[in-house]
C-alpha positions as CSV (number, residue, x, y, z in Angstrom):
1,M,7.8,-20.3,-3.0
2,P,6.9,-18.3,-6.1
3,C,10.0,-17.5,-8.2
4,L,10.8,-13.8,-8.5
5,R,12.8,-14.5,-11.6
6,E,9.8,-16.1,-13.3
7,A,7.6,-13.2,-12.2
8,L,9.9,-10.8,-14.0
9,A,10.6,-12.9,-17.1
10,A,7.6,-11.8,-19.1
11,L,8.3,-8.0,-18.8
12,P,8.9,-6.4,-22.2
13,D,12.3,-5.0,-22.9
14,P,12.0,-1.3,-23.8
15,R,15.4,-1.2,-25.6
16,R,16.1,-1.9,-29.2
17,A,17.6,-5.3,-29.8
18,R,20.7,-3.9,-31.5
19,G,23.5,-3.1,-29.0
20,V,21.9,-4.7,-25.9
21,R,24.7,-5.9,-23.7
22,H,22.8,-6.7,-20.5
23,E,19.8,-9.0,-20.2
24,L,16.8,-7.1,-18.8
25,L,15.8,-9.9,-16.4
26,V,19.3,-10.1,-14.9
27,V,19.5,-6.3,-14.4
28,L,16.0,-6.2,-12.8
29,V,16.8,-9.1,-10.4
30,L,20.0,-7.3,-9.4
31,A,18.1,-4.1,-8.8
32,C,15.6,-5.8,-6.6
33,C,18.4,-7.4,-4.5
34,A,20.2,-4.0,-4.3
35,V,17.1,-2.2,-3.0
36,L,16.5,-5.1,-0.5
37,A,20.0,-4.3,0.8
38,G,19.0,-0.7,1.4
39,N,20.1,1.0,-1.8
40,S,17.5,3.4,-3.1
41,S,19.3,5.5,-5.7
42,Y,20.7,4.6,-9.1
43,V,24.3,5.2,-8.0
44,A,23.9,3.1,-4.9
45,I,22.2,0.2,-6.8
46,A,25.1,0.2,-9.3
47,E,27.7,0.2,-6.5
48,W,26.0,-2.7,-4.9
49,V,25.9,-4.7,-8.1
50,T,29.7,-4.0,-8.5
51,D,30.4,-5.2,-5.0
52,S,27.9,-8.1,-4.9
53,G,30.5,-10.8,-5.7
54,P,30.6,-13.8,-8.0
55,A,28.2,-16.0,-5.9
56,V,25.4,-13.4,-6.3
57,L,26.1,-12.8,-9.9
58,D,26.1,-16.6,-10.7
59,A,22.8,-17.1,-8.8
60,V,21.0,-14.4,-10.8
61,G,22.4,-15.7,-14.1
62,W,25.1,-13.2,-14.8
63,G,28.0,-15.6,-14.7
64,T,26.7,-17.9,-17.4
65,L,25.2,-15.2,-19.5
66,A,27.9,-12.5,-19.6
67,T,31.2,-13.9,-18.4
68,G,33.9,-11.4,-19.1
69,R,31.5,-8.6,-19.9
70,P,31.5,-5.5,-17.7
71,L,28.7,-5.2,-15.1
72,P,25.9,-2.6,-15.8
73,C,27.0,0.8,-14.7
74,E,24.9,3.6,-13.1
75,S,23.9,5.1,-16.5
76,T,22.8,1.7,-17.9
77,I,20.7,1.0,-14.8
78,R,19.2,4.5,-14.8
79,R,18.2,4.4,-18.5
80,L,16.7,1.0,-18.2
81,L,14.6,1.7,-15.0
82,N,13.5,5.1,-16.5
83,S,12.2,3.5,-19.6
84,I,10.7,0.2,-18.4
85,D,6.9,-0.4,-18.4
86,A,6.2,0.7,-14.8
87,P,2.6,-0.7,-14.6
88,A,3.8,-4.1,-15.9
89,L,6.6,-4.1,-13.3
90,E,4.1,-3.2,-10.6
91,A,1.8,-6.0,-11.6
92,A,4.7,-8.6,-11.7
93,L,6.1,-7.6,-8.3
94,C,2.7,-7.3,-6.5
95,S,1.5,-10.6,-7.9
96,W,4.7,-12.3,-6.7
97,A,4.2,-10.9,-3.2
98,A,0.4,-11.8,-3.2
99,R,1.1,-15.4,-4.3
100,R,3.8,-15.8,-1.6
101,L,1.4,-14.5,1.0
102,A,-1.3,-16.8,-0.1
103,G,1.0,-19.8,0.1
104,Q,2.1,-18.8,3.7
105,R,-1.5,-18.6,4.8
106,R,-2.4,-21.9,3.3
107,L,0.4,-23.6,5.3
108,D,-0.4,-21.8,8.6
109,P,-2.3,-24.3,10.8
110,T,-3.2,-21.7,13.4
111,R,-5.0,-19.5,11.0
112,R,-7.8,-22.1,10.5
113,L,-8.6,-21.9,14.2
114,L,-9.5,-18.2,14.1
115,P,-13.1,-17.1,13.7
116,R,-14.1,-16.4,10.2
117,A,-14.3,-12.7,10.6
118,E,-10.8,-12.5,11.9
119,R,-9.5,-14.4,8.9
120,T,-11.0,-11.9,6.5
121,R,-8.5,-10.1,4.3
122,V,-8.5,-6.4,5.1
123,I,-7.1,-4.2,2.4
124,A,-6.2,-0.5,3.0
125,L,-6.0,1.9,0.0
126,D,-4.3,5.2,0.2
127,G,-2.2,7.6,-1.9
128,K,1.2,9.1,-1.5
129,T,3.1,11.8,-3.4
130,R,6.8,11.6,-4.2
131,R,7.6,15.2,-3.3
132,G,10.9,15.4,-5.1
133,S,9.5,14.1,-8.5
134,A,8.3,17.5,-9.8
135,Q,9.7,18.6,-13.1
136,R,11.5,21.9,-12.9
137,G,12.6,24.8,-15.1
138,A,9.7,25.0,-17.6
139,P,7.1,27.7,-16.8
140,E,4.3,25.2,-17.6
141,A,5.7,22.7,-15.1
142,D,5.8,25.4,-12.4
143,A,2.2,26.3,-13.2
144,I,1.1,22.6,-12.9
145,A,3.0,22.2,-9.6
146,A,1.3,25.3,-8.2
147,A,-2.1,23.8,-9.1
148,G,-1.2,20.6,-7.1
149,G,0.0,18.4,-10.0
150,G,3.3,17.7,-11.6
151,R,4.5,15.2,-9.0
152,V,4.2,11.4,-9.1
153,H,1.3,10.4,-6.9
154,L,0.9,6.7,-6.2
155,V,-2.1,4.8,-4.9
156,A,-1.2,1.6,-3.1
157,A,-3.3,-1.3,-1.7
158,L,-1.9,-3.0,1.4
159,D,-2.9,-6.2,3.1
160,V,-3.2,-4.8,6.6
161,E,-2.5,-7.9,8.6
162,A,0.6,-9.0,6.7
163,G,1.9,-5.5,5.6
164,V,2.3,-6.7,2.0
165,V,1.6,-4.4,-1.0
166,L,-1.0,-6.0,-3.2
167,G,-1.2,-3.4,-5.9
168,Q,-0.1,0.1,-6.9
169,A,-0.9,2.6,-9.7
170,A,0.2,6.1,-10.6
171,C,-2.1,9.1,-11.1
172,D,-1.8,11.2,-14.2
173,M,1.2,13.6,-13.7
174,V,-0.8,16.7,-14.5
175,A,-3.7,15.9,-12.2
176,G,-1.5,14.5,-9.4
177,K,-3.4,13.8,-6.2
178,G,-6.6,15.2,-7.9
179,E,-6.9,11.9,-9.8
180,E,-6.6,9.7,-6.7
181,I,-10.2,8.6,-6.7
182,A,-10.0,7.4,-10.3
183,T,-6.6,5.7,-9.7
184,A,-7.9,3.9,-6.7
185,A,-10.7,2.5,-8.8
186,S,-8.1,1.3,-11.2
187,V,-6.2,-0.4,-8.4
188,L,-9.5,-2.1,-7.2
189,S,-10.1,-3.3,-10.7
190,D,-6.7,-4.9,-10.8
191,L,-7.3,-6.6,-7.4
192,R,-10.6,-7.9,-8.7
193,Q,-9.1,-9.4,-11.8
194,R,-6.5,-11.2,-9.7
195,G,-9.2,-12.6,-7.3
196,L,-8.1,-10.6,-4.3
197,L,-11.2,-8.5,-3.8
198,A,-14.1,-11.0,-3.4
199,G,-14.7,-11.6,0.3
200,A,-12.3,-8.9,1.4
201,V,-12.9,-5.8,3.5
202,V,-11.6,-2.6,2.0
203,T,-10.8,0.5,4.1
204,M,-10.3,4.0,2.7
205,D,-10.0,7.5,4.0
206,A,-12.8,10.1,3.7
207,L,-11.6,11.2,0.2
208,H,-12.9,7.8,-1.2
209,T,-16.3,7.9,0.5
210,Q,-17.9,7.9,-2.9
211,R,-21.1,6.3,-4.2
212,S,-19.2,4.9,-7.2
213,Q,-16.6,3.1,-5.0
214,A,-19.3,1.6,-2.8
215,D,-21.2,0.3,-5.9
216,Y,-18.1,-1.2,-7.4
217,L,-17.0,-3.0,-4.2
218,H,-20.5,-4.3,-3.7
219,D,-20.6,-5.7,-7.3
220,A,-17.1,-7.2,-6.7
221,G,-18.3,-9.1,-3.6
222,A,-16.2,-7.1,-1.2
223,D,-17.2,-5.2,1.9
224,W,-16.0,-1.8,2.9
225,I,-15.6,0.7,5.7
226,F,-15.6,4.4,4.8
227,T,-14.9,7.3,7.2
228,V,-17.1,10.3,6.8
229,K,-15.7,13.8,7.1
230,G,-16.3,17.3,5.8
231,N,-16.0,16.4,2.1
232,Q,-19.4,14.7,2.6
233,P,-21.1,17.4,4.7
234,T,-24.7,16.2,4.2
235,L,-23.9,12.6,5.2
236,Q,-21.7,13.8,8.1
237,A,-24.5,16.0,9.4
238,R,-27.0,13.1,9.2
239,L,-24.7,10.8,11.1
240,K,-24.1,13.4,13.8
241,A,-27.9,13.9,14.1
242,L,-28.6,10.2,15.0
243,N,-29.8,9.5,18.5
244,W,-26.4,8.2,19.8
245,A,-27.4,8.8,23.4
246,D,-29.7,5.7,23.2
247,V,-27.0,3.5,21.7
248,P,-25.0,1.4,24.2
249,V,-21.2,1.2,24.1
250,G,-20.3,-1.4,21.6
251,D,-16.7,-1.8,22.7
252,R,-14.0,0.2,24.6
253,I,-10.3,-0.3,23.9
254,R,-7.5,1.1,26.1
255,D,-3.9,1.4,24.9
256,V,-0.8,2.7,26.6
257,G,2.4,3.3,24.7
258,H,4.8,5.9,23.2
259,G,4.2,8.2,26.1
260,R,0.5,8.4,25.8
261,R,-2.7,6.8,26.9
262,E,-5.6,6.3,24.5
263,T,-9.1,5.2,25.0
264,R,-11.3,4.3,22.0
265,T,-15.1,4.0,22.6
266,V,-17.2,2.7,19.7
267,Y,-20.9,2.9,19.2
268,V,-22.6,1.0,16.4
269,M,-26.2,1.5,15.1
270,S,-27.8,-0.7,12.5
271,I,-29.4,1.4,9.8
272,E,-32.4,-0.9,9.8
273,N,-33.1,0.1,13.4
274,I,-32.9,3.8,12.8
275,P,-36.4,5.3,13.3
276,D,-37.7,7.3,10.5
277,R,-34.7,6.5,8.4
278,D,-36.0,8.2,5.3
279,R,-35.9,11.5,7.3
280,Y,-32.2,11.0,8.1
281,G,-31.6,9.8,4.5
282,V,-28.7,7.6,5.3
283,V,-29.9,4.7,3.2
284,E,-30.8,6.8,0.2
285,F,-27.8,9.0,0.4
286,F,-25.2,6.3,0.5
287,P,-25.6,2.8,-1.1
288,H,-25.1,-0.5,0.6
289,A,-24.4,1.0,4.1
290,A,-25.5,-1.4,6.8
291,Q,-24.5,0.4,10.0
292,A,-23.4,3.7,11.3
293,I,-20.4,4.0,13.5
294,K,-19.4,6.7,16.0
295,L,-15.8,6.3,17.4
296,I,-14.6,8.6,20.2
297,R,-10.8,8.7,20.7
298,R,-9.5,10.2,24.0
299,V,-5.7,10.6,24.1
300,R,-3.7,11.7,27.1
301,R,-0.3,13.0,25.9
302,R,3.0,13.4,27.7
303,D,2.1,16.9,28.8
304,G,-0.9,15.5,30.6
305,R,-3.5,17.1,28.4
306,W,-6.4,15.2,27.0
307,H,-7.4,15.4,23.3
308,T,-10.8,14.1,22.2
309,E,-11.7,13.3,18.6
310,T,-14.9,11.9,17.2
311,V,-14.9,10.0,14.0
312,Y,-18.0,8.8,12.0
313,A,-17.9,5.9,9.6
314,I,-20.2,3.7,7.6
315,P,-19.6,0.0,6.9
316,S,-21.3,-2.3,4.5
317,L,-21.0,-5.1,7.1
318,T,-23.8,-6.0,9.4
319,Y,-23.4,-6.9,13.1
320,R,-23.4,-10.6,12.2
321,D,-20.4,-10.0,9.9
322,A,-18.3,-8.2,12.4
323,H,-18.7,-7.1,16.0
324,P,-18.1,-3.5,17.1
325,G,-14.6,-4.2,18.5
326,L,-13.5,-5.7,15.2
327,L,-14.9,-2.8,13.2
328,A,-13.0,-0.4,15.5
329,A,-9.8,-2.5,15.0
330,W,-10.2,-2.4,11.2
331,I,-10.7,1.4,11.2
332,R,-7.6,1.8,13.3
333,G,-5.8,-0.7,11.1
334,H,-6.3,1.4,8.1
335,W,-3.5,3.7,9.3
336,R,-1.0,0.8,8.9
337,I,-0.6,1.8,5.3
338,E,0.7,5.2,6.5
339,N,2.9,3.8,9.3
340,S,4.2,0.6,7.8
341,L,4.4,1.6,4.1
342,H,4.4,5.3,3.3
343,W,6.4,6.3,6.4
344,V,9.0,3.6,5.8
345,R,9.4,4.6,2.2
346,D,9.9,8.2,3.3
347,V,12.2,7.8,6.2
348,T,14.0,4.5,5.5
349,F,14.2,4.7,1.7
350,G,14.4,8.5,1.5
351,E,11.6,8.7,-1.1
352,D,10.6,12.3,-0.6
353,T,14.2,13.6,-0.9
354,S,14.8,11.6,-4.0
355,Q,15.4,13.8,-7.1
356,V,14.5,11.0,-9.6
357,R,11.9,12.6,-11.9
358,V,12.5,11.2,-15.4
359,G,10.3,8.7,-17.2
360,S,9.2,5.7,-15.2
361,G,12.0,6.1,-12.7
362,P,10.0,7.5,-9.7
363,Q,7.3,4.8,-9.9
364,V,9.8,2.0,-10.5
365,L,11.9,2.9,-7.4
366,S,8.7,3.0,-5.3
367,A,7.7,-0.4,-6.7
368,L,11.2,-1.8,-5.8
369,A,10.9,-0.3,-2.3
370,N,7.4,-1.9,-2.0
371,L,8.8,-5.2,-3.0
372,A,11.6,-5.0,-0.4
373,I,9.1,-4.1,2.4
374,S,6.7,-6.8,1.4
375,A,9.4,-9.5,1.2
376,L,10.7,-8.5,4.7
377,R,7.2,-8.4,6.2
378,L,6.7,-11.9,4.8
379,E,9.8,-12.9,6.7
380,G,8.3,-11.5,9.9
381,A,10.4,-8.3,10.0
382,V,9.3,-5.5,12.3
383,N,12.1,-3.1,12.0
384,I,12.6,-2.6,8.2
385,A,15.7,-0.4,8.6
386,A,17.5,-3.0,10.7
387,E,16.6,-5.7,8.2
388,L,18.0,-3.7,5.3
389,R,21.2,-3.2,7.2
390,R,21.4,-7.0,7.8
391,H,20.9,-7.7,4.2
392,A,23.5,-5.1,3.3
393,R,26.1,-7.0,5.4
394,D,25.5,-10.2,3.5
395,P,24.6,-9.9,-0.2
396,L,23.7,-13.6,-0.4
397,R,20.9,-13.0,2.2
398,T,19.0,-11.1,-0.5
399,L,18.9,-14.2,-2.6
400,V,17.5,-16.3,0.2
401,T,14.7,-13.7,1.0
402,F,13.6,-13.6,-2.6
403,G,13.8,-17.4,-3.0
404,L,16.5,-17.2,-5.7
405,T,18.7,-20.0,-4.2
């Protein structure tokens, strides 16, 4: 198992050497363990460190390094996490999680029995805003917030099957969500450098249905599935105009759960088989697209009413690469980044209500929450909140989960 301590050891210390009382590595490891025990504020992290006990402190190196010295208080932890190099911390934590996931998959004998397409790494990219991170008081800050910026907006990449965060980057504070496309390109570049992009399938929402993203993924050896909505009106109109009446049903999936019934019917048309394709312009308008997808969702809710939604998408994969049912599953699986990551950070870790807004603090706390979620998913956890409570009852369990014992 990759060592979390080694992953964090190379991080630069932002403090001046004079007067340093607490080693950066030890404080970071303690903060990681505290967040894994469900503590998502500086005060709660400091309280957990105080209550963790000698066994935990010895295991992380505190007992041998600082015997007799006071433990780091809330202000020390706050200043350190607010000033640390957040992108470097993100890279270290995400690399640790990715290496551990790769090791698990290599040792899984059942994975080799799956068809090649079902063993494909599927990566979902999406952005999330920390709503409580806006600067307050200054008129210029209020003006930026009114324009949609001024809050920390993070773009994450999630391994859909495992629920593990592979990368994350922050948008420029002034631009906020308006810089999500450029930040997503930065995340993809990082994944490519780490060898995680080649051979993968990347799913993104309609905001990222961009020619530049398609070109970059193609050059990186990755495939993609993009949904098409109103932000690409010409492409959306051309997809709607295709002769779907002559296309047979590719697959139909029925689900029952959470008080509703859902039927998803998928139609797939190869772009090579589209008659007069120049007239429709799909090939020329969007590069590297191999097929057109029409997905009809019919949902019967608890009140008995039916709701129908039609979604159009374009993949770079051919029919030989993935059958219609698998394409539909990958499109649906994209929302796992919302349900299994962003929702958990909001509800379980209280991210949107957090008032941390200084320096690197907002991004660092999100990175630590991502680490906790990834570590628990790697352990097979389904209910993250329950697992956080279980780790809170036994501080030593955090060491086991992170491989620190």
